[in-house]
N, C-alpha and C positions, 0 to 999 in steps of 0.2 A: 589094266586097257585091254581092250580088242583091238586086233587088227585085221583089215580086207586085203585084197587082192583084186584089180581090176585088169582083166586080160583085154586083150584085141583095141587098145587105145589108137587112132587114127595119129602116124608120125608127123600128121599137121599140128592137129589137137596138144600131141603133147610137148612138141617146140614151142608150141604158144604159150602153154602152161610155164614151161622151163622160164620164157622170155619173161611173163608175169611174176612169177617166185622172184627171180632178181630184181625186177623192179620193185619188187616189196620190199625186199631185202632177206628176204629168207629162202629155204629150201621146197622145193615143191612137194614135199609130204606135207610142210605146215601150210604151204597155200593151199594145196588139198583139204587138209582139217578146217581152213576157215572159209573155203567154200562150201563145204557140207554143213556145216556149221550154221553157215547164213542161209543156209537154201531148207534146213529141216529147223531150226532153231526158232524160227519167227522173226519178228521186228522188234528192235528194240533201240534207243538213243537216236542217234543221228537221221537212222535208216526211217524209224517212227514217225519222227519231225517230218522229213522232207516229203515222205509221202503224203502226211496228213495234210501239209502245205497245198502240195499238188492236188488232191481230191476236195480241199476244203476252200481253198483262195480263189480270189475271181470269178470269172462265169461259172464255177463248175461248185460252186455253194448251194445250199438251200435257202430260201428265205421261207420264213417260218411266219405266222400270221399268230401276235401275241394278243391273247386276252384282254380285253380292257378291265383295269381293277378301279371301279370308282373311289371306293375310299382303302385307306393305309387302316390296318388294327391298330388298336390302343397300345400304346409303349407298357411294359408291363411296370408294377412298382415295385420297386426294392426296397422295402421299409422292415422297421423293429417290431 
């Protein structure tokens, strides 16, 4: 497993990270791992659902013109 060192972090930012980690009940290192994973790992699960709703609900959606279909095609026959 790889390691990374981040230098020159502002004291205020470090304190905010410490508080955020404590709020989530884990270490600052774990908090940083989760932040990095979310930042570069793409959206999945609840985050993807939330983004989809934001983009495609209400006035943010797109109205599509559906082509008319004058006739349904015949149902297939399943016989022996």
